[in-house]
C-alpha positions, 0 to 999 in steps of 0.5 A: 704812769702814762696811759692812753684812753680811747673814748666814745661818748654817746648822748646829746654831745654834738652842737652843744660845745662839747668838743670845746669843753673837752679841749679846755679840760684836756688842756688843764690836765696836760693831756695830749690827743684829740676830740672830734665829732663822728657821723653817728652823732657820737664824739670820739676822744683820744687822751694821753697823759698821767693816768690820774689826770686822764681819769679826772678828765674822764670824770669831767667828760661824763658830766659834760657841759650843762647843755650836753647830756652824756648817756654812755661812755666807752673807754679802751685803755692802752699803752701811750704813743709818742706824745705830741704834747698837743690836744686838738679839736678835729 
């Protein structure tokens, strides 16, 4: 079943390669969507794909790259949009 997850990641997640880490993991999962830095210092992610693969992606996001420190994760689940087939860094 296809799902869409809107995720906001808090912690030491900017300036540590976090967006590129998410991009690579999303590509492995076959997810579409985006990842971008927010002015607040958080990172916003929207990932869409098979629920089991999006859940695996979320588990990887919780761990992050070694240089990052994730302290909180907010996830909002919703129905999928028309998939673009792409995952991009914004």
